[in-house]
BALORO-589100 format. One record per residue (C-alpha): residue in one letter; residue number from 1; x negated, y, z. Coordinates in Angstrom, 2 decimals, padded with zeros to 5 digits, m for minus. Layout:
% BALORO-589100
a / NUM / X / Y / Z
...
% end
This chain:
% BALORO-589100
m / 1 / m227.53 / 004.39 / 063.37
n / 2 / m224.94 / 007.36 / 062.92
n / 3 / m224.88 / 008.66 / 059.14
s / 4 / m223.31 / 011.51 / 060.06
i / 5 / m226.48 / 013.87 / 060.18
l / 6 / m227.15 / 013.13 / 056.54
n / 7 / m223.77 / 013.48 / 054.96
f / 8 / m223.39 / 017.30 / 054.90
s / 9 / m220.10 / 017.16 / 053.45
k / 10 / m218.00 / 015.19 / 056.56
n / 11 / m216.39 / 017.10 / 059.09
t / 12 / m216.96 / 016.22 / 062.79
s / 13 / m215.08 / 018.19 / 065.78
k / 14 / m218.11 / 017.12 / 067.88
s / 15 / m220.98 / 019.53 / 068.53
w / 16 / m224.24 / 018.85 / 068.01
y / 17 / m225.32 / 019.33 / 071.55
r / 18 / m223.27 / 016.78 / 072.76
r / 19 / m224.40 / 013.81 / 070.81
k / 20 / m226.19 / 011.25 / 072.04
p / 21 / m230.07 / 011.98 / 071.37
t / 22 / m231.84 / 009.71 / 069.40
s / 23 / m235.16 / 008.67 / 068.80
s / 24 / m235.60 / 011.47 / 066.37
s / 25 / m234.11 / 013.93 / 068.58
y / 26 / m237.44 / 013.47 / 070.54
r / 27 / m239.81 / 013.69 / 068.37
s / 28 / m238.65 / 016.48 / 066.36
p / 29 / m239.98 / 019.52 / 069.02
l / 30 / m243.85 / 017.46 / 069.08
c / 31 / m244.27 / 018.04 / 065.08
l / 32 / m244.26 / 021.75 / 065.09
p / 33 / m247.01 / 021.85 / 067.58
l / 34 / m248.82 / 019.34 / 065.64
i / 35 / m248.35 / 020.48 / 062.10
s / 36 / m249.70 / 023.74 / 063.83
l / 37 / m253.01 / 022.20 / 065.35
l / 38 / m253.70 / 020.68 / 062.13
a / 39 / m253.05 / 024.05 / 060.27
l / 40 / m255.45 / 025.44 / 062.90
l / 41 / m258.34 / 022.72 / 062.72
s / 42 / m257.96 / 023.14 / 058.71
f / 43 / m258.63 / 026.70 / 058.60
l / 44 / m261.18 / 025.98 / 060.87
l / 45 / m262.98 / 023.71 / 058.67
i / 46 / m262.51 / 025.29 / 055.76
y / 47 / m263.95 / 028.70 / 057.80
v / 48 / m267.22 / 026.73 / 058.69
s / 49 / m267.73 / 024.99 / 055.23
f / 50 / m267.20 / 028.40 / 053.16
s / 51 / m269.45 / 030.12 / 055.83
k / 52 / m272.41 / 027.61 / 055.04
t / 53 / m272.17 / 027.35 / 051.30
p / 54 / m275.02 / 029.48 / 049.30
k / 55 / m272.95 / 031.86 / 047.99
p / 56 / m273.19 / 034.43 / 050.12
l / 57 / m276.94 / 034.39 / 049.59
v / 58 / m276.74 / 035.62 / 046.04
p / 59 / m276.29 / 039.46 / 046.94
k / 60 / m278.97 / 039.02 / 049.04
i / 61 / m281.20 / 037.86 / 046.72
l / 62 / m280.79 / 040.22 / 044.10
v / 63 / m280.77 / 042.82 / 047.02
s / 64 / m284.11 / 041.86 / 047.78
q / 65 / m285.38 / 041.12 / 044.12
i / 66 / m283.88 / 044.94 / 042.94
s / 67 / m285.96 / 046.33 / 045.79
q / 68 / m288.73 / 044.66 / 044.68
c / 69 / m288.43 / 045.81 / 041.46
a / 70 / m288.71 / 049.45 / 042.90
k / 71 / m291.61 / 048.69 / 044.64
l / 72 / m292.92 / 047.13 / 041.23
r / 73 / m292.34 / 050.32 / 039.27
t / 74 / m293.99 / 052.61 / 041.70
l / 75 / m297.06 / 050.66 / 041.76
i / 76 / m297.57 / 050.41 / 037.89
p / 77 / m295.26 / 053.34 / 036.69
g / 78 / m293.71 / 053.04 / 033.49
e / 79 / m295.12 / 049.47 / 032.97
k / 80 / m292.16 / 046.68 / 031.47
f / 81 / m293.01 / 043.07 / 030.95
l / 82 / m292.26 / 040.11 / 028.64
w / 83 / m291.84 / 036.82 / 029.86
y / 84 / m291.19 / 033.61 / 027.37
v / 85 / m290.55 / 029.80 / 027.68
p / 86 / m293.64 / 028.01 / 025.88
h / 87 / m292.77 / 023.82 / 025.38
s / 88 / m293.94 / 020.75 / 024.18
g / 89 / m297.91 / 020.07 / 023.28
f / 90 / m300.69 / 022.59 / 023.10
s / 91 / m300.40 / 023.19 / 020.12
n / 92 / m296.27 / 023.98 / 019.90
q / 93 / m297.60 / 026.72 / 023.13
l / 94 / m300.05 / 028.04 / 021.00
s / 95 / m298.05 / 028.74 / 017.90
e / 96 / m295.28 / 030.51 / 020.68
f / 97 / m298.13 / 032.57 / 022.30
k / 98 / m298.59 / 033.95 / 018.81
n / 99 / m294.86 / 034.77 / 018.61
a / 100 / m295.12 / 036.21 / 022.18
i / 101 / m298.08 / 038.50 / 021.46
l / 102 / m296.18 / 039.31 / 018.43
m / 103 / m292.88 / 040.02 / 020.46
a / 104 / m294.51 / 042.37 / 023.04
g / 105 / m296.38 / 044.78 / 020.19
i / 106 / m293.15 / 045.41 / 018.78
l / 107 / m291.23 / 045.97 / 021.89
n / 108 / m294.28 / 047.65 / 023.36
r / 109 / m293.98 / 045.43 / 026.68
t / 110 / m297.14 / 043.94 / 028.70
l / 111 / m297.29 / 040.26 / 028.32
i / 112 / m297.20 / 037.77 / 030.83
l / 113 / m299.77 / 035.38 / 030.31
p / 114 / m298.48 / 031.58 / 031.02
p / 115 / m300.25 / 028.61 / 031.93
i / 116 / m300.56 / 025.75 / 029.28
l / 117 / m297.95 / 022.75 / 030.22
d / 118 / m298.40 / 019.65 / 030.59
h / 119 / m297.46 / 017.62 / 026.74
h / 120 / m293.72 / 016.87 / 027.87
a / 121 / m292.95 / 018.85 / 031.10
v / 122 / m290.77 / 021.27 / 029.18
a / 123 / m288.47 / 020.23 / 026.10
l / 124 / m286.84 / 022.80 / 023.88
g / 125 / m284.52 / 020.16 / 021.61
s / 126 / m283.96 / 020.51 / 017.95
c / 127 / m282.80 / 023.42 / 016.33
p / 128 / m282.06 / 021.82 / 013.25
k / 129 / m279.51 / 019.97 / 014.98
f / 130 / m278.16 / 022.70 / 017.12
r / 131 / m279.26 / 020.97 / 020.21
v / 132 / m280.91 / 023.21 / 022.76
f / 133 / m281.35 / 023.55 / 026.08
e / 134 / m279.95 / 027.11 / 027.55
p / 135 / m282.80 / 029.77 / 027.93
k / 136 / m282.07 / 029.87 / 031.54
e / 137 / m283.05 / 026.11 / 031.72
m / 138 / m286.02 / 026.11 / 030.04
r / 139 / m287.00 / 029.57 / 032.01
l / 140 / m286.33 / 028.07 / 035.41
a / 141 / m287.91 / 024.77 / 034.03
v / 142 / m290.96 / 026.41 / 033.08
w / 143 / m291.15 / 028.58 / 036.54
d / 144 / m291.27 / 025.10 / 038.54
h / 145 / m293.46 / 023.31 / 036.47
a / 146 / m295.74 / 026.35 / 037.06
f / 147 / m296.00 / 026.32 / 040.52
e / 148 / m296.48 / 022.41 / 040.33
l / 149 / m299.52 / 022.62 / 038.58
l / 150 / m300.91 / 025.28 / 041.23
k / 151 / m300.03 / 022.62 / 043.89
a / 152 / m301.62 / 020.04 / 042.49
g / 153 / m304.68 / 022.27 / 041.50
r / 154 / m304.39 / 022.22 / 037.84
y / 155 / m303.44 / 025.52 / 036.62
v / 156 / m305.06 / 026.70 / 033.60
s / 157 / m303.97 / 029.80 / 031.67
i / 158 / m303.83 / 029.58 / 028.18
a / 159 / m306.16 / 033.00 / 028.00
d / 160 / m308.55 / 030.45 / 029.94
v / 161 / m309.15 / 028.52 / 026.34
i / 162 / m307.85 / 031.04 / 024.04
d / 163 / m310.15 / 034.07 / 023.43
i / 164 / m307.44 / 037.33 / 023.37
s / 165 / m310.22 / 039.66 / 024.12
s / 166 / m309.91 / 041.65 / 020.94
l / 167 / m305.82 / 042.01 / 021.17
v / 168 / m306.17 / 042.85 / 024.56
s / 169 / m308.85 / 045.70 / 023.84
s / 170 / m306.77 / 047.18 / 021.37
s / 171 / m303.36 / 045.88 / 020.43
i / 172 / m301.30 / 044.51 / 023.68
r / 173 / m301.31 / 044.58 / 027.01
s / 174 / m301.74 / 041.66 / 029.35
i / 175 / m300.90 / 040.14 / 032.83
d / 176 / m301.37 / 036.60 / 034.15
f / 177 / m298.82 / 034.88 / 035.09
r / 178 / m300.13 / 034.50 / 039.11
s / 179 / m300.65 / 037.89 / 038.87
f / 180 / m297.14 / 039.24 / 037.63
a / 181 / m295.50 / 036.18 / 040.41
s / 182 / m297.37 / 037.80 / 043.20
l / 183 / m295.42 / 041.25 / 041.99
w / 184 / m292.16 / 040.01 / 041.21
c / 185 / m291.92 / 038.20 / 044.32
n / 186 / m294.46 / 040.41 / 046.49
v / 187 / m296.23 / 037.24 / 047.86
d / 188 / m299.64 / 037.28 / 048.78
m / 189 / m302.16 / 035.71 / 045.67
d / 190 / m303.25 / 033.08 / 047.73
f / 191 / m300.26 / 030.88 / 046.69
a / 192 / m302.24 / 030.88 / 043.62
c / 193 / m304.70 / 028.42 / 044.86
g / 194 / m301.60 / 026.08 / 045.98
n / 195 / m301.90 / 027.49 / 049.23
n / 196 / m298.47 / 026.71 / 051.43
l / 197 / m296.59 / 025.67 / 048.59
h / 198 / m295.20 / 021.95 / 049.99
s / 199 / m291.90 / 021.95 / 049.57
e / 200 / m290.77 / 022.66 / 053.21
s / 201 / m292.63 / 026.13 / 053.40
s / 202 / m290.86 / 029.60 / 053.57
l / 203 / m293.16 / 030.73 / 050.55
s / 204 / m292.30 / 028.02 / 048.31
d / 205 / m288.50 / 028.84 / 049.10
a / 206 / m288.52 / 032.69 / 048.63
l / 207 / m290.88 / 031.43 / 045.17
k / 208 / m287.71 / 029.03 / 044.36
q / 209 / m285.30 / 031.57 / 044.96
c / 210 / m287.18 / 034.06 / 042.86
g / 211 / m287.63 / 032.35 / 040.01
r / 212 / m283.92 / 031.71 / 040.02
v / 213 / m283.41 / 035.40 / 039.57
l / 214 / m286.00 / 035.83 / 036.61
s / 215 / m284.78 / 033.04 / 035.14
g / 216 / m281.65 / 034.63 / 034.43
l / 217 / m279.17 / 032.17 / 036.66
y / 218 / m277.27 / 035.10 / 038.31
g / 219 / m277.43 / 036.85 / 034.80
n / 220 / m279.09 / 040.59 / 033.93
v / 221 / m279.84 / 042.29 / 037.03
g / 222 / m279.84 / 046.03 / 036.59
n / 223 / m282.70 / 047.60 / 035.37
c / 224 / m284.99 / 044.60 / 037.07
l / 225 / m284.24 / 042.07 / 034.57
y / 226 / m282.69 / 041.49 / 031.28
a / 227 / m282.45 / 037.53 / 030.31
v / 228 / m282.23 / 036.96 / 026.49
e / 229 / m279.53 / 034.24 / 026.04
e / 230 / m280.09 / 034.48 / 021.99
d / 231 / m281.95 / 031.51 / 020.65
c / 232 / m282.20 / 029.46 / 017.55
r / 233 / m278.63 / 028.29 / 017.24
t / 234 / m277.48 / 031.56 / 017.19
t / 235 / m280.54 / 033.70 / 015.78
v / 236 / m283.24 / 034.88 / 013.68
w / 237 / m285.02 / 037.82 / 014.86
t / 238 / m286.18 / 040.05 / 012.15
y / 239 / m287.89 / 043.50 / 012.28
k / 240 / m287.52 / 046.54 / 009.40
n / 241 / m286.41 / 044.42 / 007.01
e / 242 / m282.91 / 046.11 / 006.32
e / 243 / m281.03 / 043.07 / 007.32
d / 244 / m279.80 / 043.30 / 010.70
g / 245 / m276.42 / 041.60 / 011.21
v / 246 / m276.19 / 039.37 / 007.94
l / 247 / m276.07 / 035.96 / 007.98
d / 248 / m278.70 / 033.71 / 007.87
s / 249 / m279.17 / 031.47 / 004.75
f / 250 / m279.09 / 028.12 / 007.25
q / 251 / m275.94 / 027.09 / 008.61
p / 252 / m274.49 / 024.38 / 010.17
n / 253 / m272.97 / 022.27 / 007.80
d / 254 / m269.15 / 021.08 / 007.60
q / 255 / m270.53 / 017.13 / 009.07
l / 256 / m272.46 / 018.66 / 011.62
k / 257 / m269.62 / 020.94 / 012.91
k / 258 / m266.95 / 018.24 / 012.74
k / 259 / m269.47 / 015.42 / 014.09
k / 260 / m271.03 / 017.78 / 017.16
k / 261 / m268.26 / 019.81 / 017.41
i / 262 / m270.12 / 023.01 / 017.31
s / 263 / m269.06 / 026.68 / 016.26
y / 264 / m272.54 / 028.35 / 015.94
v / 265 / m272.93 / 031.12 / 013.54
r / 266 / m276.78 / 031.90 / 013.16
r / 267 / m277.18 / 036.09 / 012.16
r / 268 / m280.51 / 037.58 / 011.29
k / 269 / m281.36 / 040.53 / 013.90
d / 270 / m283.90 / 043.43 / 013.93
v / 271 / m285.35 / 042.34 / 017.78
f / 272 / m286.39 / 046.32 / 018.35
k / 273 / m282.48 / 047.68 / 017.60
t / 274 / m281.44 / 044.69 / 019.26
l / 275 / m283.99 / 044.56 / 022.52
g / 276 / m286.25 / 047.71 / 022.08
s / 277 / m285.92 / 051.42 / 022.37
g / 278 / m282.01 / 052.76 / 022.92
s / 279 / m280.58 / 048.92 / 023.53
e / 280 / m279.26 / 047.83 / 026.82
a / 281 / m282.73 / 045.84 / 027.40
e / 282 / m285.14 / 048.81 / 027.16
s / 283 / m284.39 / 050.21 / 030.89
a / 284 / m285.40 / 046.19 / 032.20
a / 285 / m288.43 / 046.09 / 034.03
v / 286 / m289.02 / 042.21 / 032.35
l / 287 / m287.60 / 041.24 / 029.19
a / 288 / m287.29 / 037.19 / 029.54
f / 289 / m286.63 / 035.29 / 026.46
g / 290 / m286.42 / 031.42 / 026.15
s / 291 / m288.27 / 029.83 / 023.57
l / 292 / m290.28 / 031.52 / 020.83
f / 293 / m290.92 / 028.59 / 018.54
t / 294 / m290.25 / 028.74 / 015.29
a / 295 / m291.19 / 027.23 / 011.98
p / 296 / m289.70 / 027.45 / 008.32
y / 297 / m287.07 / 025.39 / 007.55
k / 298 / m284.35 / 025.11 / 004.55
g / 299 / m285.84 / 028.48 / 002.85
s / 300 / m285.37 / 030.11 / 006.48
e / 301 / m286.66 / 030.81 / 009.77
l / 302 / m285.36 / 028.46 / 013.07
y / 303 / m286.11 / 031.88 / 015.20
i / 304 / m288.23 / 034.11 / 013.89
d / 305 / m288.55 / 035.70 / 010.67
i / 306 / m291.52 / 038.25 / 010.81
h / 307 / m294.54 / 037.59 / 008.89
e / 308 / m295.17 / 041.49 / 007.45
s / 309 / m294.15 / 045.01 / 008.01
h / 310 / m295.69 / 047.28 / 005.51
s / 311 / m293.72 / 049.94 / 007.08
d / 312 / m295.29 / 049.82 / 010.49
q / 313 / m299.02 / 049.45 / 010.23
r / 314 / m299.48 / 049.04 / 013.88
i / 315 / m297.44 / 045.64 / 013.72
q / 316 / m298.81 / 044.52 / 010.20
a / 317 / m302.28 / 044.82 / 011.86
l / 318 / m301.19 / 042.81 / 015.12
i / 319 / m299.92 / 039.89 / 012.56
k / 320 / m302.84 / 039.82 / 011.12
k / 321 / m305.23 / 039.37 / 013.61
s / 322 / m302.30 / 037.05 / 015.70
q / 323 / m303.02 / 034.88 / 012.91
f / 324 / m305.61 / 033.12 / 014.05
l / 325 / m307.24 / 032.74 / 017.64
p / 326 / m310.28 / 031.64 / 018.23
f / 327 / m310.92 / 029.00 / 021.38
a / 328 / m312.88 / 030.64 / 023.77
p / 329 / m316.50 / 030.87 / 023.75
q / 330 / m317.68 / 028.02 / 026.03
i / 331 / m315.49 / 025.76 / 024.05
l / 332 / m316.68 / 026.83 / 020.50
s / 333 / m320.11 / 026.40 / 021.57
a / 334 / m319.96 / 023.01 / 023.12
g / 335 / m318.06 / 021.83 / 019.81
k / 336 / m321.06 / 023.03 / 017.89
r / 337 / m323.56 / 021.50 / 020.44
f / 338 / m322.15 / 018.30 / 019.79
a / 339 / m321.93 / 018.56 / 015.63
l / 340 / m325.87 / 019.27 / 015.96
e / 341 / m327.41 / 017.54 / 018.99
a / 342 / m325.17 / 014.32 / 019.32
i / 343 / m324.49 / 013.73 / 015.65
k / 344 / m326.94 / 015.55 / 014.09
a / 345 / m326.11 / 015.04 / 010.39
p / 346 / m323.36 / 016.24 / 008.18
f / 347 / m320.25 / 014.21 / 009.02
l / 348 / m316.84 / 014.19 / 008.16
c / 349 / m314.01 / 014.23 / 010.94
a / 350 / m311.26 / 012.07 / 011.00
q / 351 / m307.83 / 013.31 / 013.23
l / 352 / m305.64 / 010.67 / 013.33
r / 353 / m302.58 / 010.93 / 015.54
l / 354 / m301.18 / 007.04 / 016.16
l / 355 / m299.25 / 006.59 / 019.51
d / 356 / m296.93 / 009.78 / 019.94
g / 357 / m293.57 / 010.35 / 018.69
q / 358 / m292.88 / 009.58 / 014.86
f / 359 / m296.79 / 009.03 / 014.39
q / 360 / m296.62 / 005.72 / 015.80
n / 361 / m294.69 / 004.02 / 012.45
h / 362 / m296.77 / 005.62 / 010.26
w / 363 / m300.32 / 003.72 / 010.51
k / 364 / m300.49 / 002.72 / 007.56
a / 365 / m300.39 / 006.22 / 005.85
t / 366 / m302.35 / 007.59 / 007.89
f / 367 / m305.43 / 005.39 / 007.86
m / 368 / m304.74 / 005.37 / 003.85
g / 369 / m305.85 / 008.92 / 003.85
l / 370 / m309.12 / 008.51 / 005.74
k / 371 / m309.53 / 005.36 / 003.44
q / 372 / m309.57 / 007.51 / 000.34
k / 373 / m311.96 / 009.86 / 001.63
l / 374 / m314.30 / 007.56 / 002.49
e / 375 / m314.07 / 005.54 / m000.99
s / 376 / m314.87 / 009.25 / m002.92
l / 377 / m318.12 / 009.86 / m000.18
t / 378 / m319.48 / 006.36 / m001.15
k / 379 / m318.64 / 007.13 / m004.53
q / 380 / m320.85 / 010.32 / m004.26
g / 381 / m323.80 / 007.95 / m002.94
s / 382 / m323.66 / 008.66 / 000.80
k / 383 / m325.75 / 005.45 / 002.07
q / 384 / m324.02 / 005.69 / 005.51
v / 385 / m321.08 / 008.48 / 006.65
h / 386 / m321.06 / 009.90 / 010.32
i / 387 / m317.81 / 010.00 / 010.76
f / 388 / m316.40 / 011.96 / 014.09
i / 389 / m313.12 / 010.09 / 015.29
m / 390 / m310.44 / 012.41 / 016.94
t / 391 / m307.78 / 010.33 / 018.09
d / 392 / m305.05 / 008.84 / 020.78
l / 393 / m305.68 / 005.03 / 020.62
p / 394 / m308.37 / 004.27 / 023.00
p / 395 / m311.01 / 002.37 / 021.27
g / 396 / m310.42 / m001.12 / 023.53
n / 397 / m307.51 / m000.53 / 020.56
w / 398 / m309.49 / m000.53 / 017.61
t / 399 / m309.81 / m004.26 / 016.97
g / 400 / m307.56 / m005.61 / 014.22
n / 401 / m307.03 / m002.14 / 012.79
y / 402 / m308.53 / 000.07 / 010.12
l / 403 / m310.66 / 001.63 / 012.94
g / 404 / m312.06 / m001.47 / 014.12
d / 405 / m313.09 / m002.52 / 010.56
l / 406 / m314.92 / 000.90 / 010.13
a / 407 / m316.63 / 000.26 / 014.03
d / 408 / m317.94 / m003.03 / 012.74
d / 409 / m319.22 / m001.96 / 009.35
t / 410 / m322.40 / m000.49 / 010.99
n / 411 / m324.34 / m000.33 / 007.47
h / 412 / m322.05 / 002.07 / 005.89
f / 413 / m320.50 / 004.25 / 008.85
k / 414 / m321.35 / 005.25 / 012.04
l / 415 / m318.73 / 006.60 / 014.16
h / 416 / m318.99 / 009.20 / 016.96
f / 417 / m315.91 / 010.30 / 019.72
l / 418 / m316.47 / 012.20 / 022.83
r / 419 / m314.12 / 011.11 / 026.12
e / 420 / m313.32 / 012.77 / 028.99
e / 421 / m316.34 / 011.34 / 031.25
d / 422 / m318.89 / 012.75 / 028.75
e / 423 / m321.41 / 015.31 / 030.65
l / 424 / m320.53 / 017.72 / 027.30
v / 425 / m316.93 / 017.81 / 028.60
i / 426 / m317.87 / 018.05 / 032.33
q / 427 / m319.83 / 020.72 / 032.21
t / 428 / m317.77 / 022.93 / 029.29
a / 429 / m314.71 / 022.36 / 031.77
k / 430 / m316.81 / 023.71 / 035.07
r / 431 / m318.05 / 026.67 / 032.79
v / 432 / m314.21 / 027.31 / 031.61
a / 433 / m313.13 / 027.45 / 035.10
s / 434 / m315.77 / 029.53 / 036.06
a / 435 / m314.84 / 032.10 / 033.67
g / 436 / m311.44 / 032.59 / 034.64
r / 437 / m310.57 / 034.64 / 031.37
g / 438 / m306.59 / 034.27 / 032.57
l / 439 / m306.78 / 036.46 / 035.71
k / 440 / m309.45 / 038.50 / 034.32
f / 441 / m306.52 / 039.73 / 031.51
g / 442 / m304.74 / 041.94 / 034.55
s / 443 / m304.04 / 041.35 / 038.73
l / 444 / m302.71 / 042.88 / 041.75
p / 445 / m302.69 / 046.87 / 041.92
q / 446 / m305.00 / 048.39 / 044.04
s / 447 / m304.44 / 051.85 / 045.85
g / 448 / m301.37 / 051.95 / 044.28
s / 449 / m302.16 / 051.65 / 040.35
a / 450 / m305.78 / 050.21 / 039.86
m / 451 / m305.62 / 046.51 / 038.77
d / 452 / m307.80 / 043.99 / 040.74
d / 453 / m309.79 / 041.55 / 038.31
t / 454 / m311.11 / 039.27 / 041.06
n / 455 / m310.12 / 035.88 / 040.86
p / 456 / m309.15 / 034.02 / 044.54
q / 457 / m311.67 / 031.27 / 045.62
c / 458 / m309.80 / 028.12 / 045.12
s / 459 / m311.43 / 025.27 / 047.13
r / 460 / m309.30 / 022.34 / 045.48
q / 461 / m309.26 / 023.42 / 041.91
n / 462 / m309.25 / 020.16 / 039.49
l / 463 / m311.24 / 020.75 / 036.19
p / 464 / m309.36 / 021.68 / 033.42
d / 465 / m308.88 / 019.15 / 030.66
v / 466 / m310.57 / 020.72 / 027.76
l / 467 / m311.35 / 017.77 / 025.71
l / 468 / m308.85 / 018.24 / 022.54
y / 469 / m309.84 / 021.44 / 022.13
i / 470 / m313.59 / 020.36 / 021.84
e / 471 / m312.60 / 017.99 / 019.66
e / 472 / m311.40 / 020.23 / 017.40
s / 473 / m314.10 / 022.70 / 017.60
v / 474 / m316.23 / 019.51 / 016.61
c / 475 / m313.53 / 019.32 / 013.52
s / 476 / m314.44 / 022.58 / 012.54
c / 477 / m317.94 / 022.16 / 011.89
a / 478 / m317.47 / 018.91 / 009.75
s / 479 / m319.37 / 019.55 / 006.68
l / 480 / m318.22 / 016.30 / 004.72
g / 481 / m314.57 / 017.54 / 005.34
f / 482 / m311.48 / 016.66 / 007.50
v / 483 / m308.91 / 014.32 / 007.79
g / 484 / m305.84 / 014.88 / 009.41
t / 485 / m302.31 / 013.02 / 010.47
a / 486 / m299.68 / 014.51 / 008.16
g / 487 / m297.15 / 016.57 / 010.07
s / 488 / m299.84 / 016.97 / 013.04
t / 489 / m299.66 / 020.29 / 014.58
i / 490 / m303.37 / 019.38 / 015.91
a / 491 / m304.26 / 019.03 / 012.12
e / 492 / m303.08 / 022.48 / 011.08
s / 493 / m304.97 / 024.07 / 013.85
i / 494 / m308.06 / 022.54 / 012.96
d / 495 / m307.08 / 022.98 / 008.93
l / 496 / m307.00 / 027.00 / 010.25
m / 497 / m310.04 / 026.78 / 011.98
r / 498 / m311.99 / 025.67 / 009.56
k / 499 / m310.47 / 028.23 / 007.22
f / 500 / m311.61 / 030.82 / 009.60
e / 501 / m315.26 / 029.11 / 009.59
v / 502 / m315.47 / 029.34 / 013.26
c / 503 / m318.09 / 027.12 / 013.88
s / 504 / m320.80 / 029.37 / 011.88
s / 505 / m319.85 / 032.12 / 014.16
a / 506 / m319.80 / 029.87 / 017.60
t / 507 / m323.26 / 030.71 / 019.11
l / 508 / m324.63 / 027.97 / 021.66
s / 509 / m324.62 / 028.85 / 025.10
% end
């Protein structure tokens, strides 16, 4: 092959068009159209691919939601809502509900009453380890789980089992999550019965898109939504105590910073100054928190440090009222009835959590507290001690441990317990479902303003799981005392019930 073409420094007297054509000379004219064709095809593929991505849908979703917000403001003039994320077991969810009541009162917003979630449906993580899920992730998880509960016919509002009538009548405004979702998403209340919620339905798709907006996945939405992104890693909420903006006493230590490569700084913030009157969040129709879980930790609180408010007597009264929220009358009545008509004697209550989480490794310590209490009662002359057993360990697994020993010693002990299939439990579940207390605390507006408190009639609704609540109510009636599992929030709930003497005030129905 002649190399003169590649040798640019070499002179030649021959013109290029007189040279004998090579094979490359014939290919060159074809390269240009081929390259052009490939470029055109690539452009078409990119254009088609881009046109099919969901990105252009986002503005449509937001425009639609802003339009619906305007309608909502017309239907309920001046109404502003507060939504939050419950998580974990029932006792944690109840604790967060109390905090939500407080926040709604301080910020003068209508509280959206959540469903009771399945125990492990939504997790927070660990605040002390600065390892928690993002608020928007948790909001979306709760929204999706709520509709899974509706689809399965297992939806139960927290107001179905907790009596908030005294608060709603005087201290806060509330609306059931189902009623709010109907307003927010502009859908008929029939969805509350799980109708047309299968994954392929247009209703299901509309609710999913609506939930993504409410969860804050697209950020704040004008005067429609303000999504709170502060969580326990960065913030401790306070109220009127002159600490706004100061560093909290609990901070990640150097070892944690190095090991987890984190740079969080926890500050104490006044919730009213940050999210109330005069703030960016004030105009939003919906203020969406993440989890409102808190607990004392190393001289501070994990997320909310509002225990008193002497400068605001309305909030001080609300703190006192929300300290203890009793179960619904149907549940308290069932617990008292079992104590009077089934046990029929003074009894001891033993709450033994043995299988879940950390408790499964502490059987010896859990049983030791019960053993010491029984020895004390025996020394006092009790011939046969009646014991109501509340445990997550099935009776079939009692053999070979202290519970089995107690069950076998019928001369000194008589054990009582409840099961899901017991008639008392079933009838109580029916009464709770029939009462429908959740939807009675706010529903769809009619004629532009009034709230309709009529429950949708759901033919496929399952009975609520009320066994735990009845068991706690039975324990509140135990005249010989109560032995609970150390560290269990259920034991803390029972202690509170006993402190407020709910058994003596419960009426049989």
